[in-house]
MOPAC internal coordinates of N, CA, C and O (Angstrom, degrees):
PM7 1SCF
backbone

  N    0.0000 0     0.00 0     0.00 0    0    0    0
  C    1.4536 1     0.00 0     0.00 0    1    0    0
  C    1.5281 1   108.44 1     0.00 0    2    1    0
  O    1.2310 1   119.87 1   -44.25 1    3    2    1
  N    1.2752 1   117.85 1   135.75 1    3    2    1
  C    1.4649 1   122.06 1   174.71 1    5    3    2
  C    1.5227 1   108.67 1  -108.64 1    6    5    3
  O    1.2310 1   121.19 1    -9.54 1    7    6    5
  N    1.3202 1   115.33 1   170.46 1    7    6    5
  C    1.4589 1   121.12 1   177.14 1    9    7    6
  C    1.5202 1   107.90 1  -143.03 1   10    9    7
  O    1.2310 1   120.14 1     2.41 1   11   10    9
  N    1.3163 1   117.33 1  -177.59 1   11   10    9
  C    1.4593 1   121.77 1  -178.32 1   13   11   10
  C    1.5191 1   110.76 1  -109.75 1   14   13   11
  O    1.2310 1   121.30 1   -43.38 1   15   14   13
  N    1.3126 1   115.11 1   136.62 1   15   14   13
  C    1.4560 1   123.35 1   168.09 1   17   15   14
  C    1.5243 1   104.30 1  -109.51 1   18   17   15
  O    1.2310 1   120.38 1   -57.02 1   19   18   17
  N    1.3208 1   116.89 1   122.98 1   19   18   17
  C    1.4652 1   121.31 1  -172.85 1   21   19   18
  C    1.5260 1   109.62 1  -119.02 1   22   21   19
  O    1.2310 1   121.25 1   -53.14 1   23   22   21
  N    1.3270 1   115.21 1   126.86 1   23   22   21
  C    1.4639 1   124.74 1  -178.13 1   25   23   22
  C    1.5218 1   107.58 1   -98.54 1   26   25   23
  O    1.2310 1   120.43 1   -56.77 1   27   26   25
  N    1.3409 1   116.79 1   123.23 1   27   26   25
  C    1.4724 1   121.41 1  -178.30 1   29   27   26
  C    1.5264 1   108.02 1  -132.03 1   30   29   27
  O    1.2310 1   120.27 1   -49.37 1   31   30   29
  N    1.3367 1   117.09 1   130.63 1   31   30   29
  C    1.4626 1   120.06 1   176.19 1   33   31   30
  C    1.5304 1   109.86 1   -94.94 1   34   33   31
  O    1.2310 1   121.70 1   -27.72 1   35   34   33
  N    1.3552 1   114.34 1   152.28 1   35   34   33
  C    1.4664 1   121.99 1  -177.41 1   37   35   34
  C    1.5257 1   109.08 1  -139.92 1   38   37   35
  O    1.2310 1   119.65 1   -28.80 1   39   38   37
  N    1.3283 1   118.28 1   151.20 1   39   38   37
  C    1.4663 1   120.21 1  -178.72 1   41   39   38
  C    1.5281 1   114.23 1   -71.86 1   42   41   39
  O    1.2310 1   120.38 1   151.71 1   43   42   41
  N    1.3335 1   116.88 1   -28.29 1   43   42   41
  C    1.4694 1   120.68 1  -175.78 1   45   43   42
  C    1.5252 1   109.81 1  -146.24 1   46   45   43
  O    1.2310 1   121.40 1   -14.57 1   47   46   45
  N    1.3245 1   114.92 1   165.43 1   47   46   45
  C    1.4633 1   119.86 1   175.19 1   49   47   46
  C    1.5223 1   110.70 1   -62.26 1   50   49   47
  O    1.2310 1   120.49 1   137.61 1   51   50   49
  N    1.3177 1   116.67 1   -42.39 1   51   50   49
  C    1.4728 1   119.12 1  -178.47 1   53   51   50
  C    1.5272 1   111.43 1   -64.09 1   54   53   51
  O    1.2310 1   120.06 1   142.22 1   55   54   53
  N    1.3303 1   117.50 1   -37.78 1   55   54   53
  C    1.4706 1   120.28 1   176.90 1   57   55   54
  C    1.5267 1   110.46 1   -64.99 1   58   57   55
  O    1.2310 1   120.40 1   137.80 1   59   58   57
  N    1.3306 1   116.83 1   -42.20 1   59   58   57
  C    1.4639 1   120.87 1   178.57 1   61   59   58
  C    1.5222 1   110.55 1   -60.87 1   62   61   59
  O    1.2310 1   120.26 1   135.24 1   63   62   61
  N    1.3230 1   117.10 1   -44.76 1   63   62   61
  C    1.4619 1   121.25 1   179.94 1   65   63   62
  C    1.5332 1   111.22 1   -65.74 1   66   65   63
  O    1.2310 1   120.65 1   138.21 1   67   66   65
  N    1.3100 1   116.35 1   -41.79 1   67   66   65
  C    1.4663 1   120.42 1  -179.74 1   69   67   66
  C    1.5286 1   110.81 1   -62.78 1   70   69   67
  O    1.2310 1   120.65 1   133.70 1   71   70   69
  N    1.3213 1   116.36 1   -46.30 1   71   70   69
  C    1.4639 1   120.25 1  -177.41 1   73   71   70
  C    1.5234 1   110.86 1   -68.44 1   74   73   71
  O    1.2310 1   119.83 1   135.76 1   75   74   73
  N    1.3356 1   117.93 1   -44.24 1   75   74   73
  C    1.4637 1   118.43 1  -179.80 1   77   75   74
  C    1.5311 1   111.24 1   -66.18 1   78   77   75
  O    1.2310 1   119.62 1   143.23 1   79   78   77
  N    1.3131 1   118.32 1   -36.77 1   79   78   77
  C    1.4706 1   120.29 1   175.46 1   81   79   78
  C    1.5214 1   110.80 1   -62.00 1   82   81   79
  O    1.2310 1   120.68 1   137.26 1   83   82   81
  N    1.3309 1   116.31 1   -42.74 1   83   82   81
  C    1.4625 1   121.98 1   177.57 1   85   83   82
  C    1.5317 1   110.43 1   -58.91 1   86   85   83
  O    1.2310 1   120.37 1   136.32 1   87   86   85
  N    1.3354 1   116.89 1   -43.68 1   87   86   85
  C    1.4676 1   121.47 1  -178.40 1   89   87   86
  C    1.5259 1   111.54 1   -69.07 1   90   89   87
  O    1.2310 1   120.39 1   140.32 1   91   90   89
  N    1.3235 1   116.86 1   -39.68 1   91   90   89
  C    1.4654 1   119.89 1   178.43 1   93   91   90
  C    1.5285 1   110.26 1   -66.32 1   94   93   91
  O    1.2310 1   120.25 1   134.65 1   95   94   93
  N    1.3312 1   117.13 1   -45.35 1   95   94   93
  C    1.4665 1   120.44 1  -179.67 1   97   95   94
  C    1.5237 1   112.25 1   -61.72 1   98   97   95
  O    1.2310 1   120.75 1   146.99 1   99   98   97
  N    1.3245 1   116.17 1   -33.01 1   99   98   97
  C    1.4750 1   120.38 1   177.21 1  101   99   98
  C    1.5211 1   112.64 1   -81.79 1  102  101   99
  O    1.2310 1   120.26 1   176.70 1  103  102  101
  N    1.3289 1   117.10 1    -3.30 1  103  102  101
  C    1.4637 1   124.01 1   179.45 1  105  103  102
  C    1.5246 1   112.86 1    62.35 1  106  105  103
  O    1.2310 1   120.48 1  -147.64 1  107  106  105
  N    1.3361 1   116.68 1    32.36 1  107  106  105
  C    1.4668 1   118.98 1   174.73 1  109  107  106
  C    1.5290 1   111.19 1   -95.73 1  110  109  107
  O    1.2310 1   120.05 1   168.03 1  111  110  109
  N    1.3427 1   117.51 1   -11.97 1  111  110  109
  C    1.4628 1   121.49 1   172.17 1  113  111  110
  C    1.5263 1   108.60 1  -134.16 1  114  113  111
  O    1.2310 1   121.59 1   -24.51 1  115  114  113
  N    1.3257 1   114.56 1   155.49 1  115  114  113
  C    1.4636 1   119.89 1   176.73 1  117  115  114
  C    1.5208 1   111.41 1   -88.76 1  118  117  115
  O    1.2310 1   120.44 1   145.00 1  119  118  117
  N    1.3333 1   116.76 1   -35.00 1  119  118  117
  C    1.4577 1   120.56 1  -175.31 1  121  119  118
  C    1.5282 1   109.79 1  -165.47 1  122  121  119
  O    1.2310 1   121.27 1    -7.68 1  123  122  121
  N    1.3402 1   115.18 1   172.32 1  123  122  121
  C    1.4639 1   120.72 1  -179.99 1  125  123  122
  C    1.5167 1   109.66 1  -149.12 1  126  125  123
  O    1.2310 1   121.39 1   -33.16 1  127  126  125
  N    1.3206 1   114.94 1   146.84 1  127  126  125
  C    1.4624 1   122.47 1   170.49 1  129  127  126
  C    1.5210 1   106.45 1  -114.87 1  130  129  127
  O    1.2310 1   120.01 1   -45.85 1  131  130  129
  N    1.3173 1   117.59 1   134.15 1  131  130  129
  C    1.4664 1   122.73 1  -177.28 1  133  131  130
  C    1.5235 1   109.84 1  -120.57 1  134  133  131
  O    1.2310 1   120.82 1   -41.64 1  135  134  133
  N    1.3413 1   116.04 1   138.36 1  135  134  133
  C    1.4562 1   119.07 1   176.32 1  137  135  134
  C    1.5224 1   110.57 1  -158.25 1  138  137  135
  O    1.2310 1   120.42 1   -26.56 1  139  138  137
  N    1.3496 1   116.80 1   153.44 1  139  138  137
  C    1.4656 1   120.97 1  -179.76 1  141  139  138
  C    1.5275 1   111.01 1   -79.53 1  142  141  139
  O    1.2310 1   121.22 1   -30.75 1  143  142  141
  N    1.3355 1   115.28 1   149.25 1  143  142  141
  C    1.4578 1   122.24 1   177.32 1  145  143  142
  C    1.5277 1   109.35 1  -141.18 1  146  145  143
  O    1.2310 1   120.81 1   -11.46 1  147  146  145
  N    1.3132 1   116.07 1   168.54 1  147  146  145
  C    1.4608 1   123.19 1   168.24 1  149  147  146
  C    1.5245 1   106.99 1  -115.93 1  150  149  147
  O    1.2310 1   120.36 1   -50.48 1  151  150  149
  N    1.3146 1   116.91 1   129.52 1  151  150  149
  C    1.4633 1   121.55 1  -176.10 1  153  151  150
  C    1.5189 1   111.03 1  -118.61 1  154  153  151
  O    1.2310 1   120.98 1   -35.80 1  155  154  153
  N    1.3245 1   115.74 1   144.20 1  155  154  153
  C    1.4632 1   123.15 1   172.12 1  157  155  154
  C    1.5252 1   106.52 1  -125.58 1  158  157  155
  O    1.2310 1   120.67 1   -48.83 1  159  158  157
  N    1.3484 1   116.33 1   131.17 1  159  158  157
  C    1.4599 1   119.35 1  -175.45 1  161  159  158
  C    1.5268 1   110.05 1  -164.28 1  162  161  159
  O    1.2310 1   121.60 1   -19.83 1  163  162  161
  N    1.3257 1   114.54 1   160.17 1  163  162  161
  C    1.4635 1   120.47 1   173.56 1  165  163  162
  C    1.5145 1   108.80 1   -83.05 1  166  165  163
  O    1.2310 1   120.30 1   -44.62 1  167  166  165
  N    1.3352 1   117.03 1   135.38 1  167  166  165
  C    1.4656 1   121.29 1   172.07 1  169  167  166
  C    1.5101 1   108.31 1  -147.15 1  170  169  167
  O    1.2310 1   121.19 1   -62.38 1  171  170  169
  N    1.3326 1   115.33 1   117.62 1  171  170  169
  C    1.4574 1   122.90 1   178.87 1  173  171  170
  C    1.5277 1   111.70 1    54.39 1  174  173  171
  O    1.2310 1   121.20 1  -135.55 1  175  174  173
  N    1.3419 1   115.31 1    44.45 1  175  174  173
  C    1.4504 1   121.68 1   173.98 1  177  175  174
  C    1.5147 1   116.06 1    81.49 1  178  177  175
  O    1.2310 1   119.97 1  -174.60 1  179  178  177
  N    1.3204 1   117.65 1     5.40 1  179  178  177
  C    1.4647 1   121.75 1  -177.45 1  181  179  178
  C    1.5314 1   108.93 1  -130.33 1  182  181  179
  O    1.2310 1   120.94 1   -40.91 1  183  182  181
  N    1.3243 1   115.80 1   139.09 1  183  182  181
  C    1.4601 1   119.61 1   175.39 1  185  183  182
  C    1.5287 1   109.11 1   -75.70 1  186  185  183
  O    1.2310 1   121.02 1   -52.04 1  187  186  185
  N    1.3111 1   115.66 1   127.96 1  187  186  185
  C    1.4559 1   122.71 1   179.38 1  189  187  186
  C    1.5251 1   109.11 1  -106.70 1  190  189  187
  O    1.2310 1   120.04 1   -34.29 1  191  190  189
  N    1.3104 1   117.53 1   145.71 1  191  190  189
  C    1.4622 1   123.95 1   171.23 1  193  191  190
  C    1.5189 1   106.04 1  -130.20 1  194  193  191
  O    1.2310 1   120.97 1   -70.04 1  195  194  193
  N    1.3279 1   115.75 1   109.96 1  195  194  193
  C    1.4536 1   120.29 1  -172.42 1  197  195  194
  C    1.5209 1   111.89 1  -133.83 1  198  197  195
  O    1.2310 1   121.62 1   -24.09 1  199  198  197
  N    1.3063 1   114.51 1   155.91 1  199  198  197
  C    1.4593 1   122.03 1   168.19 1  201  199  198
  C    1.5240 1   106.33 1   -85.11 1  202  201  199
  O    1.2310 1   120.52 1   -47.17 1  203  202  201
  N    1.3111 1   116.61 1   132.83 1  203  202  201
  C    1.4576 1   122.00 1   177.56 1  205  203  202
  C    1.5258 1   108.18 1  -138.15 1  206  205  203
  O    1.2310 1   121.42 1    -2.59 1  207  206  205
  N    1.3192 1   114.90 1   177.41 1  207  206  205
  C    1.4522 1   122.23 1   172.00 1  209  207  206
  C    1.5178 1   108.32 1  -122.67 1  210  209  207
  O    1.2310 1   120.69 1   -32.80 1  211  210  209
  N    1.3081 1   116.29 1   147.20 1  211  210  209
  C    1.4592 1   122.06 1   177.69 1  213  211  210
  C    1.5179 1   108.63 1  -117.46 1  214  213  211
  O    1.2310 1   121.27 1   -38.81 1  215  214  213
  N    1.3157 1   115.18 1   141.19 1  215  214  213
  C    1.4519 1   119.72 1   166.51 1  217  215  214
  C    1.5225 1   107.11 1  -115.48 1  218  217  215
  O    1.2310 1   121.29 1   -41.76 1  219  218  217
  N    1.3029 1   115.13 1   138.24 1  219  218  217
  C    1.4621 1   121.30 1   169.82 1  221  219  218
  C    1.5159 1   104.58 1  -113.11 1  222  221  219
  O    1.2310 1   121.43 1   -65.90 1  223  222  221
  N    1.3241 1   114.87 1   114.10 1  223  222  221
  C    1.4572 1   120.79 1  -175.38 1  225  223  222
  C    1.5218 1   109.77 1  -113.46 1  226  225  223
  O    1.2310 1   120.76 1   -25.22 1  227  226  225
  N    1.3318 1   116.15 1   154.78 1  227  226  225
  C    1.4556 1   120.87 1  -179.07 1  229  227  226
  C    1.5126 1   110.35 1  -120.04 1  230  229  227
  O    1.2310 1   121.69 1   -44.03 1  231  230  229
  N    1.3389 1   114.37 1   135.97 1  231  230  229
  C    1.4572 1   120.92 1   179.76 1  233  231  230
  C    1.5230 1   109.61 1  -153.75 1  234  233  231
  O    1.2310 1   120.74 1    -0.51 1  235  234  233
  N    1.3095 1   116.20 1   179.49 1  235  234  233
  C    1.4560 1   121.53 1   177.50 1  237  235  234
  C    1.5307 1   109.94 1   -94.90 1  238  237  235
  O    1.2310 1   121.44 1   -16.42 1  239  238  237
  N    1.3333 1   114.85 1   163.58 1  239  238  237
  C    1.4731 1   119.52 1   176.29 1  241  239  238
  C    1.5251 1   110.33 1   -59.54 1  242  241  239
  O    1.2310 1   120.80 1   142.88 1  243  242  241
  N    1.3203 1   116.07 1   -37.12 1  243  242  241
  C    1.4622 1   120.73 1  -177.54 1  245  243  242
  C    1.5282 1   112.88 1   -65.93 1  246  245  243
  O    1.2310 1   119.75 1   154.36 1  247  246  245
  N    1.3140 1   118.09 1   -25.64 1  247  246  245
  C    1.4702 1   121.64 1  -177.44 1  249  247  246
  C    1.5249 1   112.54 1   -95.37 1  250  249  247
  O    1.2310 1   119.41 1  -178.35 1  251  250  249
  N    1.3517 1   118.73 1     1.65 1  251  250  249
  C    1.4614 1   121.99 1  -176.90 1  253  251  250
  C    1.5243 1   112.48 1   -55.32 1  254  253  251
  O    1.2310 1   119.99 1   128.56 1  255  254  253
  N    1.3176 1   117.62 1   -51.44 1  255  254  253
  C    1.4687 1   119.71 1  -176.44 1  257  255  254
  C    1.5252 1   111.59 1   -62.37 1  258  257  255
  O    1.2310 1   120.15 1   139.61 1  259  258  257
  N    1.3233 1   117.32 1   -40.39 1  259  258  257
  C    1.4671 1   120.63 1   178.02 1  261  259  258
  C    1.5223 1   110.66 1   -65.26 1  262  261  259
  O    1.2310 1   120.37 1   141.38 1  263  262  261
  N    1.3267 1   116.90 1   -38.62 1  263  262  261
  C    1.4662 1   121.48 1   177.96 1  265  263  262
  C    1.5269 1   110.83 1   -63.07 1  266  265  263
  O    1.2310 1   120.83 1   128.81 1  267  266  265
  N    1.3236 1   116.01 1   -51.19 1  267  266  265
  C    1.4658 1   119.97 1  -179.33 1  269  267  266
  C    1.5278 1   111.17 1   -59.10 1  270  269  267
  O    1.2310 1   120.14 1   134.75 1  271  270  269
  N    1.3047 1   117.33 1   -45.25 1  271  270  269
  C    1.4648 1   121.86 1  -179.92 1  273  271  270
  C    1.5296 1   111.00 1   -61.98 1  274  273  271
  O    1.2310 1   120.23 1   136.65 1  275  274  273
  N    1.3261 1   117.17 1   -43.35 1  275  274  273
  C    1.4676 1   121.11 1  -178.98 1  277  275  274
  C    1.5271 1   111.58 1   -65.43 1  278  277  275
  O    1.2310 1   120.21 1   138.79 1  279  278  277
  N    1.3406 1   117.20 1   -41.21 1  279  278  277
  C    1.4645 1   120.09 1   178.66 1  281  279  278
  C    1.5246 1   110.01 1   -62.86 1  282  281  279
  O    1.2310 1   120.21 1   131.06 1  283  282  281
  N    1.3063 1   117.20 1   -48.94 1  283  282  281
  C    1.4692 1   121.00 1  -179.66 1  285  283  282
  C    1.5278 1   110.56 1   -59.50 1  286  285  283
  O    1.2310 1   120.26 1   143.74 1  287  286  285
  N    1.3163 1   117.10 1   -36.26 1  287  286  285
  C    1.4668 1   122.50 1  -178.79 1  289  287  286
  C    1.5321 1   112.65 1   -61.35 1  290  289  287
  O    1.2310 1   120.26 1   141.36 1  291  290  289
  N    1.3410 1   117.10 1   -38.64 1  291  290  289
  C    1.4678 1   119.74 1  -172.55 1  293  291  290
  C    1.5308 1   114.80 1  -114.02 1  294  293  291
  O    1.2310 1   119.82 1   172.56 1  295  294  293
  N    1.3154 1   117.95 1    -7.44 1  295  294  293
  C    1.4657 1   120.38 1  -174.48 1  297  295  294
  C    1.5318 1   111.25 1   -74.41 1  298  297  295
  O    1.2310 1   119.81 1   -41.80 1  299  298  297
  N    1.3500 1   117.97 1   138.20 1  299  298  297
  C    1.4655 1   119.80 1  -178.70 1  301  299  298
  C    1.5319 1   114.66 1   -76.94 1  302  301  299
  O    1.2310 1   119.38 1   162.47 1  303  302  301
  N    1.3380 1   118.80 1   -17.53 1  303  302  301
  C    1.4716 1   120.59 1  -179.56 1  305  303  302
  C    1.5254 1   111.31 1   -75.24 1  306  305  303
  O    1.2310 1   120.76 1   -33.75 1  307  306  305
  N    1.3415 1   116.14 1   146.25 1  307  306  305
  C    1.4611 1   120.86 1   172.60 1  309  307  306
  C    1.5271 1   110.50 1   -63.51 1  310  309  307
  O    1.2310 1   120.91 1   141.23 1  311  310  309
  N    1.3288 1   115.87 1   -38.77 1  311  310  309
  C    1.4623 1   122.77 1  -178.94 1  313  311  310
  C    1.5301 1   108.29 1  -129.39 1  314  313  311
  O    1.2310 1   119.96 1   -94.98 1  315  314  313
  N    1.3269 1   117.69 1    85.02 1  315  314  313
  C    1.4646 1   118.51 1  -179.39 1  317  315  314
  C    1.5268 1   111.51 1   -69.41 1  318  317  315
  O    1.2310 1   121.13 1   -33.62 1  319  318  317
  N    1.3196 1   115.44 1   146.38 1  319  318  317
  C    1.4632 1   122.58 1   175.30 1  321  319  318
  C    1.5203 1   107.70 1   -87.08 1  322  321  319
  O    1.2310 1   120.58 1   -65.67 1  323  322  321
  N    1.3339 1   116.49 1   114.33 1  323  322  321
  C    1.4635 1   122.16 1   179.37 1  325  323  322
  C    1.5302 1   105.91 1  -132.78 1  326  325  323
  O    1.2310 1   120.44 1   -80.44 1  327  326  325
  N    1.3218 1   116.77 1    99.56 1  327  326  325
  C    1.4657 1   121.77 1  -174.45 1  329  327  326
  C    1.5207 1   109.42 1  -113.31 1  330  329  327
  O    1.2310 1   120.50 1   -57.31 1  331  330  329
  N    1.3203 1   116.64 1   122.69 1  331  330  329
  C    1.4665 1   119.48 1  -179.92 1  333  331  330
  C    1.5271 1   110.61 1  -104.69 1  334  333  331
  O    1.2310 1   121.97 1   -36.00 1  335  334  333
  N    1.3178 1   113.83 1   144.00 1  335  334  333
  C    1.4563 1   122.21 1   176.61 1  337  335  334
  C    1.5190 1   108.02 1  -133.81 1  338  337  335
  O    1.2310 1   120.70 1   -46.62 1  339  338  337
  N    1.3061 1   116.27 1   133.38 1  339  338  337
  C    1.4575 1   120.48 1   175.50 1  341  339  338
  C    1.5224 1   108.36 1   -81.69 1  342  341  339
  O    1.2310 1   121.08 1   -49.89 1  343  342  341
  N    1.3207 1   115.53 1   130.11 1  343  342  341
  C    1.4627 1   121.34 1  -177.44 1  345  343  342
  C    1.5266 1   110.27 1  -135.39 1  346  345  343
  O    1.2310 1   121.77 1   -17.64 1  347  346  345
  N    1.3209 1   114.22 1   162.36 1  347  346  345
  C    1.4597 1   122.15 1   174.27 1  349  347  346
  C    1.5152 1   108.28 1  -121.91 1  350  349  347
  O    1.2310 1   120.70 1   -29.92 1  351  350  349
  N    1.3112 1   116.27 1   150.08 1  351  350  349
  C    1.4655 1   121.63 1   177.15 1  353  351  350
  C    1.5277 1   108.03 1  -145.78 1  354  353  351
  O    1.2310 1   121.13 1     3.70 1  355  354  353
  N    1.3096 1   115.45 1  -176.30 1  355  354  353
  C    1.4616 1   118.69 1   175.89 1  357  355  354
  C    1.5255 1   109.69 1   -60.76 1  358  357  355
  O    1.2310 1   120.93 1   -32.00 1  359  358  357
  N    1.3198 1   115.82 1   148.00 1  359  358  357
  C    1.4658 1   121.67 1  -173.35 1  361  359  358
  C    1.5150 1   112.56 1   -58.29 1  362  361  359
  O    1.2310 1   119.66 1   139.81 1  363  362  361
  N    1.3107 1   118.26 1   -40.19 1  363  362  361
  C    1.4670 1   120.42 1  -178.87 1  365  363  362
  C    1.5277 1   111.04 1   -62.29 1  366  365  363
  O    1.2310 1   120.12 1   140.14 1  367  366  365
  N    1.3360 1   117.38 1   -39.86 1  367  366  365
  C    1.4710 1   120.73 1   179.16 1  369  367  366
  C    1.5245 1   110.31 1   -67.78 1  370  369  367
  O    1.2310 1   120.16 1   136.29 1  371  370  369
  N    1.3185 1   117.29 1   -43.71 1  371  370  369
  C    1.4636 1   120.33 1   178.63 1  373  371  370
  C    1.5265 1   110.94 1   -62.37 1  374  373  371
  O    1.2310 1   120.36 1   139.51 1  375  374  373
  N    1.3290 1   116.92 1   -40.49 1  375  374  373
  C    1.4647 1   120.60 1   177.23 1  377  375  374
  C    1.5301 1   110.74 1   -62.90 1  378  377  375
  O    1.2310 1   120.51 1   140.37 1  379  378  377
  N    1.3334 1   116.62 1   -39.63 1  379  378  377
  C    1.4666 1   120.93 1   178.91 1  381  379  378
  C    1.5276 1   110.73 1   -63.25 1  382  381  379
  O    1.2310 1   120.07 1   135.37 1  383  382  381
  N    1.3391 1   117.48 1   -44.63 1  383  382  381
  C    1.4675 1   121.01 1   177.94 1  385  383  382
  C    1.5220 1   109.63 1   -56.77 1  386  385  383
  O    1.2310 1   121.08 1   130.21 1  387  386  385
  N    1.3138 1   115.54 1   -49.79 1  387  386  385
  C    1.4683 1   119.62 1  -178.93 1  389  387  386
  C    1.5332 1   110.85 1   -59.61 1  390  389  387
  O    1.2310 1   119.93 1   138.15 1  391  390  389
  N    1.3198 1   117.75 1   -41.85 1  391  390  389
  C    1.4669 1   120.32 1  -179.18 1  393  391  390
  C    1.5323 1   112.38 1   -64.75 1  394  393  391
  O    1.2310 1   120.44 1   150.60 1  395  394  393
  N    1.3194 1   116.76 1   -29.40 1  395  394  393
  C    1.4736 1   120.48 1  -179.60 1  397  395  394
  C    1.5101 1   113.53 1   -75.85 1  398  397  395
  O    1.2310 1   119.99 1   148.34 1  399  398  397
  N    1.3226 1   117.63 1   -31.66 1  399  398  397
  C    1.4606 1   120.44 1  -174.78 1  401  399  398
  C    1.5218 1   113.71 1  -109.78 1  402  401  399
  O    1.2310 1   120.26 1   174.45 1  403  402  401
  N    1.3144 1   117.12 1    -5.55 1  403  402  401
  C    1.4536 1   121.18 1  -179.91 1  405  403  402
  C    1.5214 1   108.73 1   -70.30 1  406  405  403
  O    1.2310 1   120.61 1   -63.27 1  407  406  405
  N    1.3132 1   116.45 1   116.73 1  407  406  405
  C    1.4661 1   120.91 1  -175.15 1  409  407  406
  C    1.5271 1   113.11 1  -100.58 1  410  409  407
  O    1.2310 1   120.02 1  -174.37 1  411  410  409
  N    1.3054 1   117.57 1     5.63 1  411  410  409
  C    1.4809 1   120.17 1   179.04 1  413  411  410
  C    1.5010 1   111.52 1   -79.56 1  414  413  411
  O    1.2310 1   120.10 1   180.00 1  415  414  413

């Protein structure tokens, strides 16, 4: 069984914490790792260099649509970065992820 590791950028640490708490409470993610980054990107015709925060969250394939919808609902960016990657891990960890987000 595989699961999703999802990379999401945030403008501040508090925004990252607020959004990941929202996702955990809604049971669309099992957990999150948060860390600061420096980003360079084009925005409205100008190159930006900003401090941001990243969350890497874990969920199941079945919860992807709910996760994406929830992030868009509360994220302060006009165009939030939500990148999913399919990953494999030890069976016990994958089972734990599923148990955290399984809403049946």
